[in-house]
C-alpha positions as CSV (number, residue, x, y, z in Angstrom):
1,X,2.1,-104.3,-42.6
2,X,2.1,-100.7,-43.9
3,X,0.1,-98.3,-41.7
4,X,-0.3,-94.9,-43.0
5,X,-2.0,-92.2,-41.0
6,X,-3.2,-88.9,-42.2
7,X,-2.4,-86.1,-39.9
8,X,-5.2,-83.6,-39.8
9,X,-4.5,-80.1,-38.6
10,X,-7.7,-79.3,-36.9
11,X,-6.5,-75.8,-35.9
12,X,-6.0,-75.0,-39.6
13,X,-9.5,-76.4,-40.5
14,X,-11.2,-74.5,-37.6
15,X,-11.6,-71.3,-39.6
16,X,-10.1,-69.2,-36.8
17,X,-8.2,-66.0,-37.6
18,X,-5.3,-65.3,-35.4
19,X,-4.5,-61.7,-34.5
20,X,-1.1,-61.1,-33.0
21,X,-1.0,-57.6,-31.5
22,X,2.8,-57.7,-31.2
23,X,2.9,-57.4,-35.0
24,X,1.6,-53.8,-34.4
25,X,4.7,-53.0,-32.2
26,X,6.0,-49.6,-33.5
27,X,9.8,-49.8,-34.0
28,X,12.1,-47.2,-32.6
29,X,13.9,-46.4,-29.4
30,X,11.8,-45.4,-26.4
31,X,13.1,-42.6,-24.1
32,X,11.8,-41.1,-20.9
33,X,12.7,-37.4,-20.5
34,X,12.6,-36.8,-16.8
35,X,12.1,-33.1,-16.1
36,X,13.3,-33.6,-12.5
37,X,16.9,-33.1,-13.9
38,X,15.8,-29.5,-14.6
39,X,14.5,-28.8,-11.2
40,X,16.3,-26.5,-8.7
41,X,17.3,-28.7,-5.7
42,X,14.8,-31.3,-7.1
43,X,11.9,-29.1,-5.9
44,X,11.0,-26.4,-8.4
45,X,11.6,-25.1,-11.8
46,X,13.4,-21.8,-12.2
47,X,12.1,-20.3,-15.4
48,X,15.3,-18.4,-16.4
49,X,17.5,-21.5,-15.9
50,X,15.0,-23.8,-17.7
51,X,14.7,-21.5,-20.7
52,X,18.5,-21.3,-20.9
53,X,18.7,-25.1,-20.9
54,X,16.0,-25.3,-23.6
55,X,18.0,-22.9,-25.7
56,X,21.3,-24.8,-25.4
57,X,20.1,-28.4,-25.4
58,X,20.7,-30.7,-28.4
59,X,17.2,-31.5,-29.5
60,X,18.3,-33.4,-32.5
61,X,19.4,-36.2,-30.1
62,X,15.7,-37.2,-30.0
63,X,15.5,-37.8,-33.7
64,X,13.5,-40.9,-34.6
65,X,12.8,-41.7,-30.9
66,X,9.5,-42.2,-29.1
67,X,9.6,-39.9,-26.1
68,X,7.6,-39.7,-22.9
69,X,8.0,-36.5,-20.9
70,X,7.3,-36.6,-17.2
71,X,8.6,-36.0,-13.8
72,X,9.7,-38.7,-11.3
73,X,10.2,-36.2,-8.5
74,X,7.4,-35.1,-6.2
75,X,7.4,-31.5,-7.5
76,X,4.9,-29.1,-9.0
77,X,5.9,-28.5,-12.6
78,X,4.0,-25.9,-14.6
79,X,2.3,-27.2,-17.7
80,X,4.1,-24.7,-19.9
81,X,7.4,-26.4,-19.1
82,X,6.1,-29.7,-20.6
83,X,4.7,-27.8,-23.6
84,X,8.1,-26.1,-24.2
85,X,9.9,-29.5,-24.1
86,X,7.4,-31.0,-26.5
87,X,7.7,-28.1,-28.9
88,X,11.4,-28.6,-29.1
89,X,11.3,-32.4,-29.4
90,X,8.4,-32.6,-31.9
91,X,10.4,-31.7,-35.0
92,X,12.8,-34.6,-34.4
93,X,11.0,-37.3,-32.4
94,X,8.7,-39.9,-33.9
95,X,6.3,-39.5,-30.9
96,X,6.1,-37.1,-27.9
97,X,3.6,-37.8,-25.1
98,X,3.2,-36.8,-21.5
99,X,3.6,-39.6,-19.0
100,X,6.0,-42.5,-18.4
101,X,7.2,-45.3,-20.6
102,X,4.1,-47.4,-19.9
103,X,1.9,-44.5,-21.1
104,X,4.1,-44.2,-24.2
105,X,3.5,-47.8,-25.1
106,X,-0.3,-47.4,-24.5
107,X,-0.3,-44.4,-26.9
108,X,1.8,-46.1,-29.5
109,X,-0.5,-49.2,-29.6
110,X,-3.6,-47.0,-29.5
111,X,-2.4,-45.2,-32.6
112,X,-1.7,-48.5,-34.4
113,X,-5.0,-50.0,-33.5
114,X,-6.8,-46.9,-34.8
115,X,-5.4,-47.6,-38.2
116,X,-6.6,-51.2,-38.4
117,X,-9.1,-52.3,-41.0
118,X,-11.6,-54.4,-39.1
119,X,-13.5,-55.5,-42.1
120,X,-11.3,-58.6,-42.6
121,X,-12.6,-59.8,-39.1
122,X,-16.3,-59.3,-40.0
123,X,-18.3,-62.4,-39.1
124,X,-15.1,-64.2,-38.3
125,X,-13.9,-66.3,-35.3
126,X,-10.9,-64.3,-34.0
127,X,-8.2,-65.5,-31.6
128,X,-6.3,-62.6,-30.1
129,X,-2.8,-64.1,-29.5
130,X,-1.3,-63.6,-26.0
131,X,2.0,-64.3,-24.4
132,X,4.5,-63.2,-27.0
133,X,8.1,-62.0,-26.8
134,X,7.1,-58.4,-27.3
135,X,5.1,-56.9,-24.3
136,X,1.7,-55.7,-25.4
137,X,0.0,-53.3,-23.0
138,X,-3.3,-54.6,-21.4
139,X,-4.9,-51.5,-22.9
140,X,-4.3,-52.8,-26.4
141,X,-6.2,-56.0,-25.6
142,X,-9.1,-54.0,-24.2
143,X,-9.1,-51.7,-27.2
144,X,-9.0,-54.5,-29.8
145,X,-11.8,-56.4,-27.9
146,X,-14.0,-53.3,-28.0
147,X,-13.3,-52.9,-31.7
148,X,-13.8,-56.6,-32.7
149,X,-17.0,-56.8,-30.7
150,X,-18.7,-54.7,-33.4
151,X,-17.6,-57.0,-36.3
152,X,-16.4,-60.5,-35.2
153,X,-18.6,-63.5,-34.8
154,X,-16.6,-64.5,-31.7
155,X,-13.4,-63.4,-29.9
156,X,-11.1,-65.7,-28.1
157,X,-7.8,-65.2,-26.3
158,X,-4.7,-67.4,-26.4
159,X,-3.5,-69.7,-29.1
160,X,-5.7,-71.5,-31.6
161,X,-5.0,-74.8,-29.9
162,X,-5.9,-73.5,-26.5
163,X,-8.3,-70.5,-26.2
164,X,-10.3,-68.7,-23.6
165,X,-13.7,-67.5,-24.9
166,X,-14.2,-63.8,-24.6
167,X,-17.2,-62.9,-26.7
168,X,-19.8,-64.6,-28.9
169,X,-22.3,-62.7,-30.9
170,X,-25.9,-63.6,-30.0
171,X,-27.3,-65.9,-32.7
172,X,-23.8,-67.0,-33.9
173,X,-23.8,-70.7,-34.4
174,X,-20.9,-72.8,-33.1
175,X,-19.0,-74.5,-35.9
């Protein structure tokens, strides 16, 4: 007896659009510039010494990198010091932000999300993929949810075969 079964991919037929935020991951090395290394005895910044460092430092070493500038020491650092570092890095680095590496990732994803064309998600059922190999900041999930809320019929989180409902536009029929 010959039994032939047709395998039906219900996920493919569901009409769901999968959105993988990790595809927005900006390439390039990340670097944290810790100004604590410029502090006198780890406590304060001496302007003369700092300006000498700025004059002599190889700023080209930041070429193509995404840089976060911050201070891991419990010290008061004048704002102009961060500005001076940024002015020297900016011609070489892809990105320069104030904060730590987590802040840097948030800024990088925010910039990528701001470039997205949301029209392809208009009146669609969207699954925002989670749990990938590339870490996506929680802020990116919040940002994309806020953006999709204005255009999508529904938003879910997870994988198309196992989703958590997040948003459903009032009056949207379930299909």
